[in-house]
Biotite code that builds the C-alpha atoms (Angstrom):
import biotite.structure as struc

atoms = struc.array([
    struc.Atom([-6.010, 33.029, -1.924], chain_id="A", res_id=1, res_name="MET", atom_name="CA", element="C"),
    struc.Atom([-4.292, 33.921, 1.380], chain_id="A", res_id=2, res_name="ASP", atom_name="CA", element="C"),
    struc.Atom([-1.534, 36.591, 1.339], chain_id="A", res_id=3, res_name="GLY", atom_name="CA", element="C"),
    struc.Atom([1.145, 35.225, -1.165], chain_id="A", res_id=4, res_name="GLU", atom_name="CA", element="C"),
    struc.Atom([0.043, 31.673, -0.629], chain_id="A", res_id=5, res_name="ASN", atom_name="CA", element="C"),
    struc.Atom([-2.462, 30.027, -3.802], chain_id="A", res_id=6, res_name="LEU", atom_name="CA", element="C"),
    struc.Atom([-4.454, 27.091, -3.589], chain_id="A", res_id=7, res_name="VAL", atom_name="CA", element="C"),
    struc.Atom([-5.161, 24.792, -6.437], chain_id="A", res_id=8, res_name="ILE", atom_name="CA", element="C"),
    struc.Atom([-7.951, 21.816, -6.858], chain_id="A", res_id=9, res_name="ASN", atom_name="CA", element="C"),
    struc.Atom([-6.311, 19.076, -8.831], chain_id="A", res_id=10, res_name="VAL", atom_name="CA", element="C"),
    struc.Atom([-8.438, 16.533, -10.136], chain_id="A", res_id=11, res_name="PRO", atom_name="CA", element="C"),
    struc.Atom([-7.899, 13.057, -9.717], chain_id="A", res_id=12, res_name="LEU", atom_name="CA", element="C"),
    struc.Atom([-9.776, 9.882, -10.539], chain_id="A", res_id=13, res_name="ALA", atom_name="CA", element="C"),
    struc.Atom([-10.333, 7.525, -7.598], chain_id="A", res_id=14, res_name="PRO", atom_name="CA", element="C"),
    struc.Atom([-7.787, 5.273, -8.293], chain_id="A", res_id=15, res_name="TRP", atom_name="CA", element="C"),
    struc.Atom([-5.216, 7.709, -8.882], chain_id="A", res_id=16, res_name="GLU", atom_name="CA", element="C"),
    struc.Atom([-5.760, 8.580, -5.095], chain_id="A", res_id=17, res_name="LEU", atom_name="CA", element="C"),
    struc.Atom([-5.825, 4.931, -4.315], chain_id="A", res_id=18, res_name="ALA", atom_name="CA", element="C"),
    struc.Atom([-2.807, 3.595, -6.038], chain_id="A", res_id=19, res_name="LEU", atom_name="CA", element="C"),
    struc.Atom([-0.879, 6.952, -6.412], chain_id="A", res_id=20, res_name="GLY", atom_name="CA", element="C"),
    struc.Atom([0.293, 8.844, -9.542], chain_id="A", res_id=21, res_name="THR", atom_name="CA", element="C"),
    struc.Atom([2.338, 11.858, -10.799], chain_id="A", res_id=22, res_name="GLU", atom_name="CA", element="C"),
    struc.Atom([0.396, 14.703, -12.085], chain_id="A", res_id=23, res_name="VAL", atom_name="CA", element="C"),
    struc.Atom([1.518, 17.878, -14.141], chain_id="A", res_id=24, res_name="ALA", atom_name="CA", element="C"),
    struc.Atom([0.346, 20.931, -12.325], chain_id="A", res_id=25, res_name="VAL", atom_name="CA", element="C"),
    struc.Atom([-0.165, 24.512, -13.789], chain_id="A", res_id=26, res_name="PRO", atom_name="CA", element="C"),
    struc.Atom([1.666, 27.283, -11.556], chain_id="A", res_id=27, res_name="THR", atom_name="CA", element="C"),
    struc.Atom([2.435, 30.793, -12.248], chain_id="A", res_id=28, res_name="LEU", atom_name="CA", element="C"),
    struc.Atom([5.631, 30.152, -13.210], chain_id="A", res_id=29, res_name="THR", atom_name="CA", element="C"),
    struc.Atom([5.052, 26.993, -15.515], chain_id="A", res_id=30, res_name="GLY", atom_name="CA", element="C"),
    struc.Atom([4.214, 23.301, -14.469], chain_id="A", res_id=31, res_name="ARG", atom_name="CA", element="C"),
    struc.Atom([5.627, 21.397, -11.717], chain_id="A", res_id=32, res_name="ILE", atom_name="CA", element="C"),
    struc.Atom([5.540, 17.595, -11.361], chain_id="A", res_id=33, res_name="ASN", atom_name="CA", element="C"),
    struc.Atom([3.433, 16.661, -8.031], chain_id="A", res_id=34, res_name="LEU", atom_name="CA", element="C"),
    struc.Atom([3.612, 13.006, -7.020], chain_id="A", res_id=35, res_name="LYS", atom_name="CA", element="C"),
    struc.Atom([0.753, 12.079, -5.084], chain_id="A", res_id=36, res_name="VAL", atom_name="CA", element="C"),
    struc.Atom([1.115, 9.254, -2.901], chain_id="A", res_id=37, res_name="PRO", atom_name="CA", element="C"),
    struc.Atom([-1.026, 5.630, -2.664], chain_id="A", res_id=38, res_name="ALA", atom_name="CA", element="C"),
    struc.Atom([-3.601, 6.116, 0.058], chain_id="A", res_id=39, res_name="GLY", atom_name="CA", element="C"),
    struc.Atom([-4.129, 9.746, -0.180], chain_id="A", res_id=40, res_name="SER", atom_name="CA", element="C"),
    struc.Atom([-7.755, 11.133, 0.341], chain_id="A", res_id=41, res_name="GLN", atom_name="CA", element="C"),
    struc.Atom([-10.140, 13.620, -1.016], chain_id="A", res_id=42, res_name="ASN", atom_name="CA", element="C"),
    struc.Atom([-9.722, 16.984, 0.005], chain_id="A", res_id=43, res_name="GLY", atom_name="CA", element="C"),
    struc.Atom([-5.862, 16.499, 0.836], chain_id="A", res_id=44, res_name="GLN", atom_name="CA", element="C"),
    struc.Atom([-3.629, 19.542, 0.439], chain_id="A", res_id=45, res_name="ARG", atom_name="CA", element="C"),
    struc.Atom([-0.087, 19.220, -0.707], chain_id="A", res_id=46, res_name="MET", atom_name="CA", element="C"),
    struc.Atom([2.306, 22.123, -0.468], chain_id="A", res_id=47, res_name="ARG", atom_name="CA", element="C"),
    struc.Atom([4.829, 23.282, -3.142], chain_id="A", res_id=48, res_name="ALA", atom_name="CA", element="C"),
    struc.Atom([7.168, 26.213, -1.696], chain_id="A", res_id=49, res_name="LYS", atom_name="CA", element="C"),
    struc.Atom([8.032, 29.096, -3.922], chain_id="A", res_id=50, res_name="GLY", atom_name="CA", element="C"),
    struc.Atom([4.855, 28.843, -6.479], chain_id="A", res_id=51, res_name="HIS", atom_name="CA", element="C"),
    struc.Atom([2.546, 31.410, -4.475], chain_id="A", res_id=52, res_name="GLY", atom_name="CA", element="C"),
    struc.Atom([2.601, 35.151, -5.280], chain_id="A", res_id=53, res_name="LEU", atom_name="CA", element="C"),
    struc.Atom([5.162, 37.119, -4.809], chain_id="A", res_id=54, res_name="LEU", atom_name="CA", element="C"),
    struc.Atom([5.819, 39.282, -1.529], chain_id="A", res_id=55, res_name="ASN", atom_name="CA", element="C"),
    struc.Atom([6.957, 42.647, -1.158], chain_id="A", res_id=56, res_name="LYS", atom_name="CA", element="C"),
    struc.Atom([10.630, 40.616, -0.027], chain_id="A", res_id=57, res_name="ALA", atom_name="CA", element="C"),
    struc.Atom([10.655, 39.428, -3.662], chain_id="A", res_id=58, res_name="GLY", atom_name="CA", element="C"),
    struc.Atom([9.633, 35.607, -2.362], chain_id="A", res_id=59, res_name="GLN", atom_name="CA", element="C"),
    struc.Atom([7.023, 33.304, -3.193], chain_id="A", res_id=60, res_name="ARG", atom_name="CA", element="C"),
    struc.Atom([4.568, 32.032, -0.983], chain_id="A", res_id=61, res_name="GLY", atom_name="CA", element="C"),
    struc.Atom([3.201, 28.506, -1.244], chain_id="A", res_id=62, res_name="PHE", atom_name="CA", element="C"),
    struc.Atom([0.660, 26.769, -3.685], chain_id="A", res_id=63, res_name="LEU", atom_name="CA", element="C"),
    struc.Atom([-1.178, 24.785, -1.903], chain_id="A", res_id=64, res_name="PHE", atom_name="CA", element="C"),
    struc.Atom([-2.584, 21.517, -3.696], chain_id="A", res_id=65, res_name="ILE", atom_name="CA", element="C"),
    struc.Atom([-5.617, 20.188, -3.015], chain_id="A", res_id=66, res_name="GLN", atom_name="CA", element="C"),
    struc.Atom([-6.708, 16.895, -4.198], chain_id="A", res_id=67, res_name="LEU", atom_name="CA", element="C"),
    struc.Atom([-10.314, 16.496, -5.447], chain_id="A", res_id=68, res_name="LYS", atom_name="CA", element="C"),
    struc.Atom([-11.276, 13.127, -6.345], chain_id="A", res_id=69, res_name="ALA", atom_name="CA", element="C"),
    struc.Atom([-14.106, 12.935, -10.112], chain_id="A", res_id=70, res_name="VAL", atom_name="CA", element="C"),
    struc.Atom([-15.583, 10.301, -10.552], chain_id="A", res_id=71, res_name="MET", atom_name="CA", element="C"),
    struc.Atom([-16.476, 9.337, -14.528], chain_id="A", res_id=72, res_name="PRO", atom_name="CA", element="C"),
    struc.Atom([-19.867, 10.583, -15.518], chain_id="A", res_id=73, res_name="LYS", atom_name="CA", element="C"),
    struc.Atom([-20.795, 7.301, -17.347], chain_id="A", res_id=74, res_name="GLN", atom_name="CA", element="C"),
    struc.Atom([-19.896, 3.606, -16.585], chain_id="A", res_id=75, res_name="ALA", atom_name="CA", element="C"),
    struc.Atom([-20.490, 0.611, -18.402], chain_id="A", res_id=76, res_name="ASP", atom_name="CA", element="C"),
    struc.Atom([-21.545, -2.674, -17.510], chain_id="A", res_id=77, res_name="ASP", atom_name="CA", element="C"),
    struc.Atom([-18.060, -4.234, -17.228], chain_id="A", res_id=78, res_name="GLU", atom_name="CA", element="C"),
    struc.Atom([-16.959, -1.133, -15.287], chain_id="A", res_id=79, res_name="THR", atom_name="CA", element="C"),
    struc.Atom([-19.891, -0.964, -12.931], chain_id="A", res_id=80, res_name="LEU", atom_name="CA", element="C"),
    struc.Atom([-19.256, -5.259, -12.378], chain_id="A", res_id=81, res_name="ALA", atom_name="CA", element="C"),
    struc.Atom([-15.386, -4.023, -11.812], chain_id="A", res_id=82, res_name="LEU", atom_name="CA", element="C"),
    struc.Atom([-16.897, -1.348, -9.011], chain_id="A", res_id=83, res_name="TRP", atom_name="CA", element="C"),
    struc.Atom([-18.975, -3.910, -7.379], chain_id="A", res_id=84, res_name="GLN", atom_name="CA", element="C"),
    struc.Atom([-16.400, -6.474, -7.194], chain_id="A", res_id=85, res_name="GLU", atom_name="CA", element="C"),
    struc.Atom([-14.103, -3.642, -5.327], chain_id="A", res_id=86, res_name="LEU", atom_name="CA", element="C"),
    struc.Atom([-16.892, -2.858, -2.908], chain_id="A", res_id=87, res_name="ALA", atom_name="CA", element="C"),
    struc.Atom([-17.066, -6.433, -1.435], chain_id="A", res_id=88, res_name="LYS", atom_name="CA", element="C"),
    struc.Atom([-13.863, -7.253, -1.470], chain_id="A", res_id=89, res_name="LYS", atom_name="CA", element="C"),
    struc.Atom([-12.418, -4.165, -0.205], chain_id="A", res_id=90, res_name="ALA", atom_name="CA", element="C"),
    struc.Atom([-14.924, -4.729, 3.154], chain_id="A", res_id=91, res_name="ALA", atom_name="CA", element="C"),
    struc.Atom([-14.551, -0.821, 3.842], chain_id="A", res_id=92, res_name="PHE", atom_name="CA", element="C"),
    struc.Atom([-17.146, 1.168, 5.811], chain_id="A", res_id=93, res_name="ASN", atom_name="CA", element="C"),
    struc.Atom([-16.315, 5.001, 5.203], chain_id="A", res_id=94, res_name="PRO", atom_name="CA", element="C"),
    struc.Atom([-18.914, 5.825, 7.896], chain_id="A", res_id=95, res_name="ARG", atom_name="CA", element="C"),
    struc.Atom([-17.901, 3.649, 10.670], chain_id="A", res_id=96, res_name="GLU", atom_name="CA", element="C"),
    struc.Atom([-16.751, 6.387, 12.888], chain_id="A", res_id=97, res_name="ASN", atom_name="CA", element="C"),
    struc.Atom([-19.568, 8.943, 11.294], chain_id="A", res_id=98, res_name="PHE", atom_name="CA", element="C"),
])
């Protein structure tokens, strides 16, 4: 919480971040549908105007929605093989500029 602004972490599968998705996010006044664009990053924040706390003027602040990648706790052999194939085909080094 930051003044009249709120922060919520929304768990997403890695493929939802990569491919994009739409997810229902709880707010103080009900759920909103959030479109997560393809290529979104873990920890990225999105902003929903008017979904935070009420201020003295009766206006709502922002709801900051922080995207959080969550890995499955278990994976079968077929799923692991798919992850390995993706690792080979993607040729992506996340620590290239580390």
